[in-house]
Short mmCIF file of the C-alpha atoms (twelve columns), coordinates in Angstrom:
data_MODEL
# 
_entry.id   MODEL 
# 
loop_
_atom_site.group_PDB 
_atom_site.id 
_atom_site.type_symbol 
_atom_site.label_atom_id 
_atom_site.label_alt_id 
_atom_site.label_comp_id 
_atom_site.label_asym_id 
_atom_site.label_seq_id 
_atom_site.Cartn_x 
_atom_site.Cartn_y 
_atom_site.Cartn_z 
_atom_site.pdbx_PDB_model_num 
ATOM 1  C CA . MET A 1  88.760  84.559  118.080 1 
ATOM 2  C CA . ARG A 2  87.228  87.269  120.213 1 
ATOM 3  C CA . ASN A 3  88.847  90.578  121.018 1 
ATOM 4  C CA . ARG A 4  88.580  93.412  123.509 1 
ATOM 5  C CA . LEU A 5  89.285  96.234  121.060 1 
ATOM 6  C CA . GLU A 6  86.024  98.123  121.435 1 
ATOM 7  C CA . GLU A 7  86.099  97.754  125.223 1 
ATOM 8  C CA . LEU A 8  89.679  99.026  125.429 1 
ATOM 9  C CA . ARG A 9  89.049  101.875 123.015 1 
ATOM 10 C CA . ARG A 10 85.954  103.072 124.888 1 
ATOM 11 C CA . GLU A 11 87.631  102.757 128.314 1 
ATOM 12 C CA . ARG A 12 90.354  105.091 127.103 1 
ATOM 13 C CA . GLY A 13 88.012  107.495 125.339 1 
ATOM 14 C CA . VAL A 14 89.584  106.933 121.918 1 
ATOM 15 C CA . ARG A 15 87.540  107.426 118.744 1 
ATOM 16 C CA . GLN A 16 87.705  104.811 115.996 1 
ATOM 17 C CA . GLU A 17 89.087  107.475 113.660 1 
ATOM 18 C CA . ASP A 18 91.937  108.311 116.031 1 
ATOM 19 C CA . LEU A 19 92.831  104.674 116.610 1 
ATOM 20 C CA . ALA A 20 92.739  104.023 112.870 1 
ATOM 21 C CA . GLN A 21 95.088  106.924 112.219 1 
ATOM 22 C CA . ALA A 22 97.495  105.731 114.913 1 
ATOM 23 C CA . MET A 23 97.437  102.198 113.440 1 
ATOM 24 C CA . ARG A 24 97.725  103.425 109.833 1 
ATOM 25 C CA . VAL A 25 94.490  101.712 108.773 1 
ATOM 26 C CA . THR A 26 90.985  102.900 107.905 1 
ATOM 27 C CA . ARG A 27 88.200  103.499 110.395 1 
ATOM 28 C CA . GLN A 28 86.325  100.713 108.612 1 
ATOM 29 C CA . THR A 29 89.159  98.317  109.458 1 
ATOM 30 C CA . ILE A 30 88.876  99.192  113.149 1 
ATOM 31 C CA . GLY A 31 85.102  98.689  113.005 1 
ATOM 32 C CA . SER A 32 85.519  95.311  111.301 1 
ATOM 33 C CA . LEU A 33 88.092  94.246  113.880 1 
ATOM 34 C CA . GLU A 34 85.818  95.265  116.754 1 
ATOM 35 C CA . ARG A 35 82.893  93.302  115.287 1 
ATOM 36 C CA . GLY A 36 85.051  90.231  114.701 1 
ATOM 37 C CA . ARG A 37 84.597  90.351  110.921 1 
ATOM 38 C CA . TYR A 38 88.310  90.742  110.294 1 
ATOM 39 C CA . HIS A 39 91.377  89.247  111.943 1 
ATOM 40 C CA . PRO A 40 94.418  91.505  112.085 1 
ATOM 41 C CA . SER A 41 97.779  90.812  110.546 1 
ATOM 42 C CA . LEU A 42 100.540 90.043  113.008 1 
ATOM 43 C CA . THR A 43 101.956 93.528  112.431 1 
ATOM 44 C CA . LEU A 44 98.638  95.206  113.233 1 
ATOM 45 C CA . ALA A 45 98.075  93.004  116.298 1 
ATOM 46 C CA . LEU A 46 101.517 93.971  117.599 1 
ATOM 47 C CA . ARG A 47 100.888 97.670  116.907 1 
ATOM 48 C CA . LEU A 48 97.603  97.490  118.812 1 
ATOM 49 C CA . ALA A 49 99.292  95.746  121.739 1 
ATOM 50 C CA . ARG A 50 101.991 98.403  121.845 1 
ATOM 51 C CA . TYR A 51 99.399  101.196 121.595 1 
ATOM 52 C CA . TYR A 52 97.441  99.812  124.556 1 
ATOM 53 C CA . GLN A 53 100.584 98.693  126.401 1 
ATOM 54 C CA . LEU A 54 99.214  95.169  126.680 1 
ATOM 55 C CA . ARG A 55 100.181 91.753  125.404 1 
ATOM 56 C CA . VAL A 56 98.549  90.567  122.183 1 
ATOM 57 C CA . GLU A 57 96.945  87.776  124.254 1 
ATOM 58 C CA . ASP A 58 95.295  90.392  126.479 1 
ATOM 59 C CA . ILE A 59 93.524  91.898  123.462 1 
ATOM 60 C CA . PHE A 60 92.849  88.914  121.210 1 
ATOM 61 C CA . LEU A 61 91.282  85.940  122.964 1 
ATOM 62 C CA . TRP A 62 91.762  82.623  121.204 1 
ATOM 63 C CA . GLU A 63 89.403  79.796  122.081 1 
ATOM 64 C CA . GLU A 64 89.844  76.081  121.402 1 
ATOM 65 C CA . THR A 65 86.904  76.172  118.968 1 
ATOM 66 C CA . ASP A 66 88.766  78.746  116.801 1 
ATOM 67 C CA . GLU A 67 90.781  76.140  114.904 1 
# 
């Protein structure tokens, strides 16, 4: 699974620390998400979608090879 978190965050001029605080996670969690080392819980994915006013599918890109 790929994601657009870093792209979206940078486009909006949001620091990792600020996004982490808004999501109630650590900055390290945001960094791990952006690098694809961690997949979010459903709750966190929904919070991120709400924060960016996008659908979860617009942020997290599932590919057939991700099974």
